[in-house]
All heavy atoms as a GROMACS GRO file, in nm:
protein
  560
    1MET      N    1  13.870  14.705   2.648
    1MET     CA    2  13.765  14.613   2.684
    1MET      C    3  13.645  14.688   2.748
    1MET      O    4  13.532  14.654   2.724
    1MET     CB    5  13.819  14.509   2.782
    1MET     CG    6  13.729  14.391   2.795
    1MET     SD    7  13.790  14.253   2.890
    1MET     CE    8  13.929  14.200   2.799
    2LYS      N    9  13.675  14.792   2.826
    2LYS     CA   10  13.569  14.871   2.888
    2LYS      C   11  13.483  14.940   2.782
    2LYS      O   12  13.361  14.952   2.798
    2LYS     CB   13  13.625  14.974   2.982
    2LYS     CG   14  13.682  14.915   3.110
    2LYS     CD   15  13.736  15.023   3.198
    2LYS     CE   16  13.798  14.963   3.326
    2LYS     NZ   17  13.846  15.068   3.414
    3ILE      N   18  13.547  14.990   2.678
    3ILE     CA   19  13.472  15.056   2.571
    3ILE      C   20  13.377  14.958   2.504
    3ILE      O   21  13.259  14.990   2.477
    3ILE     CB   22  13.568  15.121   2.469
    3ILE    CG1   23  13.643  15.237   2.538
    3ILE    CG2   24  13.493  15.169   2.348
    3ILE    CD1   25  13.760  15.293   2.457
    4LEU      N   26  13.428  14.839   2.473
    4LEU     CA   27  13.343  14.736   2.409
    4LEU      C   28  13.227  14.699   2.502
    4LEU      O   29  13.113  14.688   2.457
    4LEU     CB   30  13.427  14.615   2.372
    4LEU     CG   31  13.350  14.501   2.304
    4LEU    CD1   32  13.288  14.548   2.171
    4LEU    CD2   33  13.444  14.383   2.281
    5ALA      N   34  13.256  14.679   2.629
    5ALA     CA   35  13.150  14.645   2.725
    5ALA      C   36  13.044  14.753   2.734
    5ALA      O   37  12.924  14.722   2.737
    5ALA     CB   38  13.212  14.617   2.863
    6SER      N   39  13.088  14.876   2.733
    6SER     CA   40  12.992  14.987   2.736
    6SER      C   41  12.904  14.989   2.611
    6SER      O   42  12.784  15.010   2.621
    6SER     CB   43  13.068  15.119   2.750
    6SER     OG   44  12.982  15.227   2.744
    7ARG      N   45  12.967  14.966   2.497
    7ARG     CA   46  12.893  14.965   2.372
    7ARG      C   47  12.788  14.852   2.370
    7ARG      O   48  12.672  14.875   2.330
    7ARG     CB   49  12.987  14.948   2.255
    7ARG     CG   50  12.922  14.961   2.121
    7ARG     CD   51  13.017  14.951   2.006
    7ARG     NE   52  12.954  14.860   1.911
    7ARG     CZ   53  13.015  14.765   1.847
    7ARG    NH1   54  13.144  14.745   1.862
    7ARG    NH2   55  12.950  14.693   1.762
    8ILE      N   56  12.826  14.737   2.416
    8ILE     CA   57  12.732  14.622   2.420
    8ILE      C   58  12.620  14.652   2.518
    8ILE      O   59  12.502  14.629   2.488
    8ILE     CB   60  12.808  14.492   2.456
    8ILE    CG1   61  12.906  14.454   2.345
    8ILE    CG2   62  12.707  14.380   2.480
    8ILE    CD1   63  13.003  14.345   2.382
    9ALA      N   64  12.654  14.704   2.635
    9ALA     CA   65  12.552  14.736   2.735
    9ALA      C   66  12.449  14.838   2.681
    9ALA      O   67  12.329  14.821   2.702
    9ALA     CB   68  12.620  14.792   2.861
   10GLN      N   69  12.498  14.939   2.612
   10GLN     CA   70  12.407  15.040   2.552
   10GLN      C   71  12.313  14.975   2.450
   10GLN      O   72  12.194  15.003   2.447
   10GLN     CB   73  12.485  15.152   2.487
   10GLN     CG   74  12.553  15.244   2.585
   10GLN     CD   75  12.455  15.320   2.673
   10GLN    OE1   76  12.340  15.344   2.635
   10GLN    NE2   77  12.500  15.356   2.791
   11GLU      N   78  12.370  14.889   2.366
   11GLU     CA   79  12.289  14.824   2.264
   11GLU      C   80  12.186  14.728   2.326
   11GLU      O   81  12.072  14.725   2.282
   11GLU     CB   82  12.380  14.742   2.168
   11GLU     CG   83  12.308  14.679   2.053
   11GLU     CD   84  12.248  14.775   1.953
   11GLU    OE1   85  12.297  14.888   1.942
   11GLU    OE2   86  12.152  14.739   1.884
   12LEU      N   87  12.222  14.660   2.432
   12LEU     CA   88  12.131  14.566   2.498
   12LEU      C   89  12.019  14.635   2.576
   12LEU      O   90  11.922  14.573   2.611
   12LEU     CB   91  12.206  14.467   2.586
   12LEU     CG   92  12.291  14.365   2.510
   12LEU    CD1   93  12.369  14.277   2.607
   12LEU    CD2   94  12.207  14.282   2.413
   13LYS      N   95  12.033  14.765   2.598
   13LYS     CA   96  11.927  14.840   2.662
   13LYS      C   97  11.810  14.862   2.568
   13LYS      O   98  11.696  14.872   2.607
   13LYS     CB   99  11.976  14.979   2.710
   13LYS     CG  100  12.060  14.970   2.836
   13LYS     CD  101  12.104  15.107   2.878
   13LYS     CE  102  12.192  15.097   2.999
   13LYS     NZ  103  12.246  15.232   3.040
   14LYS      N  104  11.840  14.864   2.437
   14LYS     CA  105  11.736  14.891   2.339
   14LYS      C  106  11.707  14.774   2.245
   14LYS      O  107  11.613  14.779   2.169
   14LYS     CB  108  11.768  15.017   2.260
   14LYS     CG  109  11.902  15.015   2.190
   14LYS     CD  110  11.935  15.147   2.127
   14LYS     CE  111  12.073  15.144   2.070
   14LYS     NZ  112  12.117  15.270   2.017
   15ALA      N  113  11.790  14.671   2.250
   15ALA     CA  114  11.770  14.555   2.160
   15ALA      C  115  11.788  14.426   2.238
   15ALA      O  116  11.845  14.424   2.347
   15ALA     CB  117  11.872  14.563   2.045
   16LYS      N  118  11.742  14.317   2.179
   16LYS     CA  119  11.751  14.188   2.245
   16LYS      C  120  11.887  14.122   2.231
   16LYS      O  121  11.922  14.035   2.306
   16LYS     CB  122  11.645  14.093   2.192
   16LYS     CG  123  11.503  14.136   2.226
   16LYS     CD  124  11.404  14.033   2.183
   16LYS     CE  125  11.266  14.083   2.216
   16LYS     NZ  126  11.186  13.984   2.281
   17HIS      N  127  11.964  14.168   2.134
   17HIS     CA  128  12.098  14.115   2.115
   17HIS      C  129  12.190  14.221   2.057
   17HIS      O  130  12.144  14.324   2.010
   17HIS     CB  131  12.096  13.989   2.025
   17HIS     CG  132  12.054  14.020   1.884
   17HIS    ND1  133  11.923  14.023   1.845
   17HIS    CD2  134  12.126  14.050   1.773
   17HIS    CE1  135  11.916  14.051   1.717
   17HIS    NE2  136  12.039  14.070   1.670
   18CYS      N  137  12.318  14.192   2.059
   18CYS     CA  138  12.418  14.283   2.007
   18CYS      C  139  12.525  14.203   1.934
   18CYS      O  140  12.586  14.113   1.989
   18CYS     CB  141  12.484  14.363   2.118
   18CYS     SG  142  12.619  14.474   2.061
   19ALA      N  143  12.546  14.234   1.807
   19ALA     CA  144  12.649  14.168   1.728
   19ALA      C  145  12.777  14.253   1.730
   19ALA      O  146  12.770  14.376   1.713
   19ALA     CB  147  12.602  14.146   1.585
   20VAL      N  148  12.887  14.185   1.751
   20VAL     CA  149  13.017  14.252   1.747
   20VAL      C  150  13.101  14.179   1.640
   20VAL      O  151  13.115  14.057   1.648
   20VAL     CB  152  13.089  14.245   1.883
   20VAL    CG1  153  13.227  14.312   1.874
   20VAL    CG2  154  13.004  14.312   1.990
   21TYR      N  155  13.148  14.252   1.541
   21TYR     CA  156  13.216  14.191   1.429
   21TYR      C  157  13.367  14.185   1.448
   21TYR      O  158  13.425  14.249   1.536
   21TYR     CB  159  13.177  14.265   1.299
   21TYR     CG  160  13.031  14.243   1.270
   21TYR    CD1  161  12.934  14.330   1.316
   21TYR    CD2  162  12.990  14.124   1.204
   21TYR    CE1  163  12.799  14.305   1.294
   21TYR    CE2  164  12.857  14.102   1.180
   21TYR     CZ  165  12.761  14.192   1.223
   21TYR     OH  166  12.627  14.168   1.205
   22GLU      N  167  13.429  14.109   1.364
   22GLU     CA  168  13.572  14.074   1.377
   22GLU      C  169  13.666  14.193   1.402
   22GLU      O  170  13.752  14.186   1.488
   22GLU     CB  171  13.619  13.993   1.257
   22GLU     CG  172  13.764  13.952   1.261
   22GLU     CD  173  13.802  13.869   1.385
   22GLU    OE1  174  13.719  13.794   1.436
   22GLU    OE2  175  13.916  13.882   1.431
   23PRO      N  176  13.650  14.307   1.328
   23PRO     CA  177  13.744  14.415   1.355
   23PRO      C  178  13.745  14.461   1.501
   23PRO      O  179  13.849  14.489   1.557
   23PRO     CB  180  13.696  14.526   1.260
   23PRO     CG  181  13.629  14.453   1.151
   23PRO     CD  182  13.563  14.335   1.215
   24ASP      N  183  13.626  14.466   1.563
   24ASP     CA  184  13.617  14.506   1.701
   24ASP      C  185  13.664  14.394   1.794
   24ASP      O  186  13.727  14.421   1.897
   24ASP     CB  187  13.475  14.548   1.737
   24ASP     CG  188  13.431  14.674   1.664
   24ASP    OD1  189  13.519  14.763   1.647
   24ASP    OD2  190  13.316  14.685   1.625
   25LEU      N  191  13.631  14.272   1.760
   25LEU     CA  192  13.677  14.159   1.844
   25LEU      C  193  13.828  14.153   1.847
   25LEU      O  194  13.889  14.127   1.951
   25LEU     CB  195  13.621  14.026   1.790
   25LEU     CG  196  13.470  14.005   1.802
   25LEU    CD1  197  13.429  13.878   1.731
   25LEU    CD2  198  13.428  14.003   1.949
   26SER      N  199  13.890  14.170   1.733
   26SER     CA  200  14.035  14.156   1.725
   26SER      C  201  14.112  14.266   1.797
   26SER      O  202  14.229  14.251   1.830
   26SER     CB  203  14.082  14.144   1.577
   26SER     OG  204  14.057  14.263   1.510
   27ARG      N  205  14.046  14.379   1.824
   27ARG     CA  206  14.110  14.483   1.906
   27ARG      C  207  14.128  14.441   2.048
   27ARG      O  208  14.223  14.476   2.114
   27ARG     CB  209  14.027  14.611   1.898
   27ARG     CG  210  14.036  14.683   1.770
   27ARG     CD  211  13.964  14.818   1.774
   27ARG     NE  212  13.958  14.873   1.641
   27ARG     CZ  213  13.844  14.885   1.571
   27ARG    NH1  214  13.730  14.848   1.623
   27ARG    NH2  215  13.848  14.935   1.448
   28VAL      N  216  14.030  14.363   2.098
   28VAL     CA  217  14.035  14.318   2.238
   28VAL      C  218  14.103  14.180   2.249
   28VAL      O  219  14.181  14.158   2.340
   28VAL     CB  220  13.892  14.312   2.298
   28VAL    CG1  221  13.894  14.263   2.441
   28VAL    CG2  222  13.826  14.450   2.287
   29TRP      N  223  14.071  14.092   2.157
   29TRP     CA  224  14.125  13.956   2.156
   29TRP      C  225  14.192  13.933   2.019
   29TRP      O  226  14.129  13.878   1.929
   29TRP     CB  227  14.016  13.852   2.176
   29TRP     CG  228  13.944  13.870   2.307
   29TRP    CD1  229  13.989  13.829   2.430
   29TRP    CD2  230  13.818  13.931   2.328
   29TRP    NE1  231  13.898  13.862   2.525
   29TRP    CE2  232  13.791  13.926   2.466
   29TRP    CE3  233  13.724  13.989   2.244
   29TRP    CZ2  234  13.675  13.976   2.520
   29TRP    CZ3  235  13.608  14.038   2.298
   29TRP    CH2  236  13.584  14.031   2.435
   30PRO      N  237  14.320  13.972   2.006
   30PRO     CA  238  14.389  13.953   1.878
   30PRO      C  239  14.388  13.807   1.835
   30PRO      O  240  14.396  13.716   1.919
   30PRO     CB  241  14.530  14.000   1.904
   30PRO     CG  242  14.518  14.089   2.025
   30PRO     CD  243  14.407  14.033   2.106
   31ASP      N  244  14.375  13.784   1.706
   31ASP     CA  245  14.375  13.650   1.652
   31ASP      C  246  14.518  13.600   1.644
   31ASP      O  247  14.596  13.634   1.555
   31ASP     CB  248  14.311  13.648   1.514
   31ASP     CG  249  14.290  13.509   1.459
   31ASP    OD1  250  14.320  13.411   1.534
   31ASP    OD2  251  14.243  13.496   1.345
   32ASP      N  252  14.556  13.519   1.744
   32ASP     CA  253  14.693  13.466   1.750
   32ASP      C  254  14.695  13.317   1.718
   32ASP      O  255  14.790  13.250   1.750
   32ASP     CB  256  14.755  13.497   1.886
   32ASP     CG  257  14.676  13.436   2.002
   32ASP    OD1  258  14.579  13.364   1.979
   32ASP    OD2  259  14.717  13.460   2.116
   33GLY      N  260  14.587  13.267   1.661
   33GLY     CA  261  14.580  13.125   1.625
   33GLY      C  262  14.517  13.037   1.730
   33GLY      O  263  14.486  12.922   1.701
   34ARG      N  264  14.505  13.091   1.850
   34ARG     CA  265  14.441  13.015   1.957
   34ARG      C  266  14.290  13.046   1.962
   34ARG      O  267  14.248  13.157   1.930
   34ARG     CB  268  14.505  13.046   2.092
   34ARG     CG  269  14.652  13.002   2.101
   34ARG     CD  270  14.708  13.032   2.236
   34ARG     NE  271  14.712  13.175   2.254
   34ARG     CZ  272  14.734  13.235   2.370
   34ARG    NH1  273  14.754  13.167   2.478
   34ARG    NH2  274  14.736  13.369   2.378
   35PRO      N  275  14.211  12.949   2.008
   35PRO     CA  276  14.066  12.975   2.019
   35PRO      C  277  14.037  13.088   2.115
   35PRO      O  278  14.093  13.100   2.222
   35PRO     CB  279  14.010  12.842   2.071
   35PRO     CG  280  14.114  12.741   2.045
   35PRO     CD  281  14.244  12.810   2.044
   36ARG      N  282  13.945  13.176   2.075
   36ARG     CA  283  13.908  13.292   2.157
   36ARG      C  284  13.769  13.278   2.217
   36ARG      O  285  13.731  13.357   2.305
   36ARG     CB  286  13.907  13.420   2.073
   36ARG     CG  287  14.043  13.448   2.010
   36ARG     CD  288  14.038  13.575   1.929
   36ARG     NE  289  13.959  13.556   1.807
   36ARG     CZ  290  13.927  13.650   1.722
   36ARG    NH1  291  13.968  13.773   1.745
   36ARG    NH2  292  13.857  13.624   1.616
   37GLU      N  293  13.692  13.180   2.175
   37GLU     CA  294  13.554  13.170   2.217
   37GLU      C  295  13.541  13.163   2.368
   37GLU      O  296  13.452  13.230   2.425
   37GLU     CB  297  13.488  13.047   2.154
   37GLU     CG  298  13.340  13.037   2.182
   37GLU     CD  299  13.267  12.931   2.102
   37GLU    OE1  300  13.336  12.856   2.027
   37GLU    OE2  301  13.146  12.923   2.116
   38GLY      N  302  13.626  13.089   2.436
   38GLY     CA  303  13.619  13.084   2.583
   38GLY      C  304  13.642  13.216   2.649
   38GLY      O  305  13.576  13.251   2.747
   39GLN      N  306  13.741  13.293   2.599
   39GLN     CA  307  13.769  13.424   2.656
   39GLN      C  308  13.650  13.520   2.636
   39GLN      O  309  13.617  13.596   2.722
   39GLN     CB  310  13.892  13.484   2.591
   39GLN     CG  311  14.020  13.409   2.619
   39GLN     CD  312  14.135  13.464   2.539
   39GLN    OE1  313  14.121  13.495   2.421
   39GLN    NE2  314  14.250  13.478   2.606
   40ILE      N  315  13.592  13.511   2.518
   40ILE     CA  316  13.479  13.598   2.487
   40ILE      C  317  13.357  13.561   2.572
   40ILE      O  318  13.286  13.645   2.624
   40ILE     CB  319  13.446  13.595   2.336
   40ILE    CG1  320  13.568  13.654   2.258
   40ILE    CG2  321  13.320  13.674   2.303
   40ILE    CD1  322  13.562  13.631   2.108
   41ALA      N  323  13.334  13.431   2.588
   41ALA     CA  324  13.225  13.384   2.675
   41ALA      C  325  13.244  13.427   2.819
   41ALA      O  326  13.148  13.468   2.888
   41ALA     CB  327  13.211  13.232   2.664
   42SER      N  328  13.367  13.423   2.866
   42SER     CA  329  13.398  13.466   3.004
   42SER      C  330  13.369  13.619   3.020
   42SER      O  331  13.315  13.663   3.121
   42SER     CB  332  13.542  13.436   3.041
   42SER     OG  333  13.562  13.299   3.049
   43PHE      N  334  13.412  13.695   2.922
   43PHE     CA  335  13.386  13.839   2.918
   43PHE      C  336  13.234  13.864   2.927
   43PHE      O  337  13.188  13.947   3.006
   43PHE     CB  338  13.445  13.896   2.791
   43PHE     CG  339  13.394  14.032   2.753
   43PHE    CD1  340  13.438  14.148   2.818
   43PHE    CD2  341  13.301  14.048   2.650
   43PHE    CE1  342  13.393  14.274   2.782
   43PHE    CE2  343  13.257  14.174   2.614
   43PHE     CZ  344  13.301  14.288   2.678
   44ALA      N  345  13.155  13.789   2.849
   44ALA     CA  346  13.012  13.806   2.852
   44ALA      C  347  12.957  13.775   2.990
   44ALA      O  348  12.877  13.851   3.044
   44ALA     CB  349  12.947  13.715   2.746
   45LYS      N  350  12.999  13.663   3.048
   45LYS     CA  351  12.947  13.622   3.179
   45LYS      C  352  12.981  13.724   3.286
   45LYS      O  353  12.897  13.756   3.371
   45LYS     CB  354  13.003  13.487   3.215
   45LYS     CG  355  12.942  13.429   3.338
   45LYS     CD  356  12.984  13.285   3.362
   45LYS     CE  357  12.913  13.232   3.484
   45LYS     NZ  358  12.901  13.091   3.482
   46LEU      N  359  13.101  13.780   3.282
   46LEU     CA  360  13.140  13.881   3.380
   46LEU      C  361  13.051  14.006   3.374
   46LEU      O  362  13.037  14.078   3.473
   46LEU     CB  363  13.286  13.926   3.357
   46LEU     CG  364  13.395  13.831   3.403
   46LEU    CD1  365  13.529  13.877   3.356
   46LEU    CD2  366  13.394  13.823   3.557
   47ASN      N  367  12.995  14.030   3.259
   47ASN     CA  368  12.911  14.150   3.239
   47ASN      C  369  12.762  14.119   3.246
   47ASN      O  370  12.678  14.207   3.218
   47ASN     CB  371  12.946  14.216   3.105
   47ASN     CG  372  13.077  14.287   3.114
   47ASN    OD1  373  13.087  14.393   3.171
   47ASN    ND2  374  13.182  14.226   3.056
   48GLY      N  375  12.723  13.996   3.283
   48GLY     CA  376  12.583  13.959   3.294
   48GLY      C  377  12.514  13.928   3.163
   48GLY      O  378  12.391  13.933   3.153
   49TRP      N  379  12.593  13.895   3.064
   49TRP     CA  380  12.537  13.856   2.933
   49TRP      C  381  12.577  13.712   2.906
   49TRP      O  382  12.642  13.648   2.984
   49TRP     CB  383  12.598  13.943   2.822
   49TRP     CG  384  12.602  14.089   2.851
   49TRP    CD1  385  12.499  14.163   2.904
   49TRP    CD2  386  12.710  14.178   2.828
   49TRP    NE1  387  12.539  14.293   2.915
   49TRP    CE2  388  12.667  14.306   2.872
   49TRP    CE3  389  12.837  14.164   2.777
   49TRP    CZ2  390  12.750  14.417   2.861
   49TRP    CZ3  391  12.917  14.275   2.766
   49TRP    CH2  392  12.873  14.399   2.811
   50ARG      N  393  12.535  13.667   2.789
   50ARG     CA  394  12.583  13.535   2.742
   50ARG      C  395  12.622  13.548   2.595
   50ARG      O  396  12.573  13.635   2.524
   50ARG     CB  397  12.480  13.426   2.763
   50ARG     CG  398  12.355  13.443   2.684
   50ARG     CD  399  12.259  13.331   2.712
   50ARG     NE  400  12.128  13.368   2.659
   50ARG     CZ  401  12.025  13.290   2.654
   50ARG    NH1  402  12.032  13.168   2.702
   50ARG    NH2  403  11.912  13.330   2.601
   51LEU      N  404  12.713  13.464   2.560
   51LEU     CA  405  12.758  13.460   2.419
   51LEU      C  406  12.662  13.364   2.350
   51LEU      O  407  12.665  13.244   2.370
   51LEU     CB  408  12.900  13.408   2.414
   51LEU     CG  409  12.962  13.394   2.276
   51LEU    CD1  410  12.968  13.529   2.203
   51LEU    CD2  411  13.102  13.334   2.285
   52ARG      N  412  12.572  13.419   2.270
   52ARG     CA  413  12.472  13.335   2.201
   52ARG      C  414  12.528  13.268   2.077
   52ARG      O  415  12.488  13.157   2.044
   52ARG     CB  416  12.355  13.425   2.152
   52ARG     CG  417  12.257  13.459   2.259
   52ARG     CD  418  12.191  13.337   2.316
   52ARG     NE  419  12.098  13.277   2.222
   52ARG     CZ  420  11.986  13.220   2.257
   52ARG    NH1  421  11.953  13.213   2.382
   52ARG    NH2  422  11.910  13.165   2.169
   53TYR      N  423  12.618  13.334   2.010
   53TYR     CA  424  12.671  13.281   1.883
   53TYR      C  425  12.813  13.335   1.866
   53TYR      O  426  12.840  13.450   1.896
   53TYR     CB  427  12.583  13.327   1.765
   53TYR     CG  428  12.635  13.286   1.632
   53TYR    CD1  429  12.613  13.158   1.582
   53TYR    CD2  430  12.709  13.376   1.554
   53TYR    CE1  431  12.662  13.122   1.458
   53TYR    CE2  432  12.758  13.338   1.429
   53TYR     CZ  433  12.734  13.212   1.381
   53TYR     OH  434  12.784  13.175   1.259
   54TYR      N  435  12.899  13.247   1.817
   54TYR     CA  436  13.034  13.292   1.786
   54TYR      C  437  13.081  13.218   1.661
   54TYR      O  438  13.070  13.096   1.652
   54TYR     CB  439  13.131  13.262   1.900
   54TYR     CG  440  13.273  13.295   1.868
   54TYR    CD1  441  13.316  13.425   1.861
   54TYR    CD2  442  13.363  13.194   1.842
   54TYR    CE1  443  13.445  13.458   1.827
   54TYR    CE2  444  13.497  13.225   1.810
   54TYR     CZ  445  13.535  13.358   1.803
   54TYR     OH  446  13.664  13.387   1.769
   55LYS      N  447  13.131  13.291   1.564
   55LYS     CA  448  13.191  13.236   1.445
   55LYS      C  449  13.329  13.299   1.431
   55LYS      O  450  13.340  13.421   1.411
   55LYS     CB  451  13.103  13.268   1.323
   55LYS     CG  452  13.162  13.225   1.192
   55LYS     CD  453  13.158  13.074   1.176
   55LYS     CE  454  13.207  13.040   1.036
   55LYS     NZ  455  13.231  12.901   1.018
   56ASP      N  456  13.433  13.218   1.450
   56ASP     CA  457  13.568  13.269   1.446
   56ASP      C  458  13.594  13.340   1.314
   56ASP      O  459  13.562  13.292   1.204
   56ASP     CB  460  13.666  13.152   1.463
   56ASP     CG  461  13.807  13.202   1.485
   56ASP    OD1  462  13.824  13.300   1.555
   56ASP    OD2  463  13.900  13.138   1.428
   57GLY      N  464  13.647  13.460   1.325
   57GLY     CA  465  13.679  13.540   1.204
   57GLY      C  466  13.560  13.621   1.152
   57GLY      O  467  13.574  13.695   1.054
   58PHE      N  468  13.443  13.608   1.218
   58PHE     CA  469  13.326  13.679   1.167
   58PHE      C  470  13.259  13.767   1.273
   58PHE      O  471  13.266  13.889   1.264
   58PHE     CB  472  13.223  13.581   1.108
   58PHE     CG  473  13.102  13.646   1.054
   58PHE    CD1  474  13.111  13.742   0.953
   58PHE    CD2  475  12.976  13.613   1.099
   58PHE    CE1  476  12.996  13.803   0.901
   58PHE    CE2  477  12.862  13.673   1.051
   58PHE     CZ  478  12.873  13.768   0.951
   59CYS      N  479  13.198  13.705   1.376
   59CYS     CA  480  13.129  13.786   1.476
   59CYS      C  481  13.098  13.708   1.601
   59CYS      O  482  13.109  13.586   1.606
   59CYS     CB  483  13.000  13.848   1.418
   59CYS     SG  484  12.866  13.731   1.407
   60ALA      N  485  13.056  13.784   1.702
   60ALA     CA  486  13.005  13.729   1.828
   60ALA      C  487  12.872  13.800   1.854
   60ALA      O  488  12.860  13.922   1.831
   60ALA     CB  489  13.101  13.754   1.941
   61ILE      N  490  12.775  13.723   1.896
   61ILE     CA  491  12.644  13.780   1.929
   61ILE      C  492  12.616  13.760   2.079
   61ILE      O  493  12.622  13.648   2.127
   61ILE     CB  494  12.532  13.723   1.844
   61ILE    CG1  495  12.559  13.751   1.695
   61ILE    CG2  496  12.396  13.777   1.887
   61ILE    CD1  497  12.461  13.693   1.599
   62PHE      N  498  12.590  13.870   2.145
   62PHE     CA  499  12.562  13.868   2.287
   62PHE      C  500  12.416  13.900   2.314
   62PHE      O  501  12.354  13.975   2.239
   62PHE     CB  502  12.646  13.980   2.360
   62PHE     CG  503  12.793  13.960   2.342
   62PHE    CD1  504  12.859  14.021   2.231
   62PHE    CD2  505  12.870  13.886   2.430
   62PHE    CE1  506  12.996  14.010   2.216
   62PHE    CE2  507  13.007  13.875   2.413
   62PHE     CZ  508  13.068  13.934   2.306
   63ASP      N  509  12.364  13.842   2.423
   63ASP     CA  510  12.232  13.882   2.471
   63ASP      C  511  12.235  13.883   2.623
   63ASP      O  512  12.334  13.842   2.684
   63ASP     CB  513  12.120  13.799   2.412
   63ASP     CG  514  12.115  13.656   2.460
   63ASP    OD1  515  12.203  13.615   2.539
   63ASP    OD2  516  12.026  13.580   2.418
   64LYS      N  517  12.125  13.928   2.682
   64LYS     CA  518  12.117  13.931   2.829
   64LYS      C  519  12.104  13.787   2.878
   64LYS      O  520  12.030  13.708   2.822
   64LYS     CB  521  11.998  14.014   2.873
   64LYS     CG  522  12.011  14.159   2.841
   64LYS     CD  523  11.886  14.235   2.877
   64LYS     CE  524  11.895  14.379   2.828
   64LYS     NZ  525  11.771  14.451   2.842
   65ASP      N  526  12.179  13.756   2.983
   65ASP     CA  527  12.170  13.622   3.042
   65ASP      C  528  12.045  13.614   3.126
   65ASP      O  529  12.035  13.685   3.228
   65ASP     CB  530  12.294  13.596   3.125
   65ASP     CG  531  12.306  13.453   3.172
   65ASP    OD1  532  12.204  13.379   3.165
   65ASP    OD2  533  12.417  13.413   3.217
   66PRO      N  534  11.950  13.529   3.092
   66PRO     CA  535  11.826  13.522   3.170
   66PRO      C  536  11.850  13.476   3.312
   66PRO      O  537  11.775  13.507   3.403
   66PRO     CB  538  11.738  13.423   3.093
   66PRO     CG  539  11.830  13.350   3.004
   66PRO     CD  540  11.949  13.439   2.981
   67VAL      N  541  11.956  13.403   3.337
   67VAL     CA  542  11.990  13.357   3.472
   67VAL      C  543  12.040  13.476   3.558
   67VAL      O  544  12.019  13.481   3.678
   67VAL     CB  545  12.096  13.246   3.468
   67VAL    CG1  546  12.139  13.204   3.607
   67VAL    CG2  547  12.043  13.128   3.387
   68ALA      N  548  12.106  13.573   3.497
   68ALA     CA  549  12.163  13.689   3.568
   68ALA      C  550  12.058  13.792   3.604
   68ALA      O  551  12.079  13.876   3.690
   68ALA     CB  552  12.272  13.752   3.484
   69ASP      N  553  11.940  13.791   3.538
   69ASP     CA  554  11.838  13.893   3.567
   69ASP      C  555  11.772  13.874   3.698
   69ASP      O  556  11.762  13.789   3.767
   69ASP     CB  557  11.731  13.889   3.456
   69ASP     CG  558  11.782  13.956   3.327
   69ASP    OD1  559  11.878  14.034   3.337
   69ASP    OD2  560  11.721  13.933   3.224
   0.00000   0.00000   0.00000
């Protein structure tokens, strides 16, 4: 999870958003049939980001949380 957080943080330093695709998501949150969106949103919030878009089985898009700035 720390590696993914670091990668997202680096991307958000130079871009307005960061897309993380299913292979990377499933390493941290394996697809066990239960919804993962809440866990991913909580991860984003803990890091000062927000989950802008989530499509199960495809990707999650993060951006900086304007409230956290």
